[in-house]
N, C-alpha and C positions, 0 to 999 in steps of 0.2 A: 504494500500500500504506500502511495506517494502523496505528499502534500507539497504545496508551494508551486512556484513557477517552474516551467519545463527545464530551464537551464540551471536552476538551483533547487532541485527536488530534494525533499526530506523523506528518506525511506524509514518505514516503521512496520510493526506487526499490528494488524487489526483483529479484534476478537468479536465474532458475531454472537450476540447474546439476545435471543428472542424474548427473554423475560425482562430485559431492561426496557424501561418505558421510553428512554431518549438515547441519543447518541452523545458520547463524551470523548474528550481528548484530555491528556494529562497536562498539568501546568508546565512540565518540562518540554513537552512537544510544542506547546503554544509559544514558549520562549524561543525555541528554534525557528518557528514559523515567523515570528516577529523579526528576528535577526536576518533571516533569509529573504524576506519580502517586506521591507519597511514601508514601501509605497502602497501596500495592501491591494495589489492587483489580483491576488488569489484568495483573499479573505477580507472580511470587514466586520466591524463591531455591529451588534444589534442593540436595540433598546430593551431587549427581553432579558430575563433571568429566570432560573428554574430552581425550585426547592426539591431536594432529594435526600434519601437515606440509603445507606449501604445495606446489603442483604442481611448482615448479622448485627447491624447497629440500631440504635434508637434515636440518635441525634439527627436533627434536620439541618442540612447544609444548603447554602445558597450559592449557585454557580452562575457567573455571567455567561451569556450565549453569544457565539460568533457564527457567521456564515462562511464556510470555507469550501473550496474545490479540492477534490482528491481523486486519485486514480487507483483502480484495482485491476491489474492484468489487462489493461487496455480499456476498461470500463471507467468512464469519467463522469462525475456528477457533482452536484453542489448540495450540501446539507447544512443544517444548523447543529452546532456542537456546544454542549455545556463544558466549561473548563473546570475540571475537578481534580482533587489531589489523588490521582490514580497511582498505583505502585506497580502492580504486575504487568499491566498493559498500558500502552500510550494511547490507544484508540479503541473504543467500544462502539460497535454498530448495533443499535437497539431497535425497538419496535418501529420508530419513525422511518428508519431505513428499510426495514422489512416490508412495511405496508406500502412504501412507495416503489420499491425496486425488486424485492425478492419474489421470484416466480416459482422456484422449486428448490428443494434442499435434499441432498443425498449424503447422509452422515458417513456411510461406509466408504464411499469414494471420495469423501472430503470435497464435494463439488456442490456449487450452488449456481442456479440459473438466474441471472439478473436481467431485468427489463428496463431499457432506457426510456427517456421521456418521449422519444419518437416511436416506441414500440419495438425497437431492435433488441434482440436477446443476446446475452453474453454468457459463456460458461467460464466460471472462475473456480480454480482449485486451491484448496488450503495447503499450508505447509505441513506435511505429515511429520517431519522430524521435529518441528516446533511443537505440534500438538502432543507428540509422544513425550517430549521432554517436560512439558507442563503438566501432564497427567490430568487433563481437563475432565470435568464432569460431562456426561453424555446423556441426553434425553432423547429417546427414540420410541416409536410405536412398539407395542408388544410383539407384533409379527416380525420385527427386526431385532429383537432382543438377543436371540441365539447367536446371530452373526456379530452383533455389536460387542458382546463380551470377549470375543476373540481379538478385537482390535487392540494393538499394543498401547494405544493412547487412552484406553478406557480404564479408569480406576473406580468410578462410581456410576452405576447404571440406575436411572430412575424410570420406572414403568408407570405410565398414567393409565389407570383403569378406565375402560369405556363405561362401565356401570358404576356411578358414584354413590350407590345406595349405602355401602358400608361407611363411606366417609360422612354421609349425611346423618347416619345413625350415631356415629361418634360425635358429630357436632351437636346433635340434639341432646346427647347425654351431657355435653359441656354446658349447653344452654340450660338444661334442667338444674345443674349445680348452681348456675348463676341465679336462676329464679328461686331456688331453695334458700340461697344466701339472703336474697331480698326478703323472702317471706318469713325468715327466722330472725330478722333484724329487730323485732319488737316483741317482747314477752307480754302475753295477755293473761289476766286472771280468769278463773273458771266462769264467772258471769259473762265477761266480754267474749270468751271463747265460745260459750253456748249461743250467745247472740249472733256471733259471726257465722257459726255453723248453721244456724236457722236461716240466715239470709242467703247463704250459698246453696244449701241443700234443699230449701223449700221455696222461699219467696222469689229468689232470682235464679232458680235452678237452670232455667232455660238459657241463661246467659253464660253459664259455665260448662255447657255440654261441649264435648270435642266436636269440632267442625269436620264434616265429611264432604262439604261442597263450598263453592264460593258464596260469599254473602249476597243478599238480594241487591238489586240496583238501587242506587240512591234516588234516581228519578225513574218512575215506572216506565217500562218499555225502552229505556235507554241502555244500550249495551256498548261497551268499548271493544273495538276490534282493530287489530293492526292489519292494514291493507298491504299485502305482499305483491311484489312484482311477479307477473306470470312466469312460472318456471323457477322461481326462487326456492332454494333449499335451506333448511335450518343451519345456522352458523354456530359453531362452538369454538371459543377461543380459550387458550390456556390462561391460567391465572398469572397475575403479576406477583412477584415475591414480596412478602411483607416482613417487617421486623417482628420479633416476639411481642413488642409493645403494641404494634398495629394489629396483630392477630387477636390479641386479647380484646382490644377496643372494638374490632369488627364483630366478634362473637357477642359482645354485650349489646352493640347497636342492633344486630339482627334479632337477638332475643327480645329487645324492646319493641321492634317493629312487629314481630310475630305476635307478641302478647297484646299489642294495641290493635291487632286486626288489620294492620296496614300492609302486611306481606304474607304470602303463602309460600311454604316450602314445597318445591316440586322436584323430588329426588330423581325422577326418571325423565325430566324434560330434555328434549333434544337440542334446546337452545342454551347457550351459555356465554357469558361475557365477563371479563375480569373486573375486579372492584378497584377503584382508586380512592384512597383516603387523603383528604386535604386537611391540614392542620388549621384549627380555628384560633382566634386571638386569645380565648380563655384557656387554651391548652388542650381542648378536646379535639374531636375529629368529626369531619363531615364526609359522608359517602358521596 
């Protein structure tokens, strides 16, 4: 991968991370780019910045964003990059790059098919020796798992199940623990407990029955339906990695939405989209 002007190119290794939400370059690589192209003919500042967390961290960092031109094996394009304190890699190509250019990905052959802005396709091959020396994690479909574990660069293999039911059951158990913590937060005497039981089990029993179907329309005869383009098929995207703090916050938020009747859990849905958590000023999170 090359950055900078053609006569003063900066060579580096780029890491394709389909779970990273954005593209990033290291502060060291950005310094080299500034020195090699002070006139900014191959890059320029933007007015944007991005907040991010690392996969195993909890702190929120802010990165300035630049727009830069780079080349991968003859494939040349221009993308926005956040400038971050990277250590292992100088360049990470994340979801924004994949959504715009990635056509196909073959983990075993270390090959990806990239689509240019004019529709032209390019075959780009990864550096096998580089991958083997780094012992990078590998995420592949279950059908490719047997071949993937024989790859000398594979140290950890993650298999994403097509049926998420076990994961949903595990999450529901976690939600139950959260709900039980909330319900046990206040001790009641015998009289108050009897009064509460009477309200729940008799007077308002119908409100506490487990739901087996969607609630009725708020406006009679009004139903919400997503209009799909003819021939469209369900889309299922992999999740974005969250820090332990974000995972805990997400479970509590979902439990709150489910208890309030604002969300239904559909373990067998063929549709799926990643969740993005945005920090609020009060220290909480917004989905």
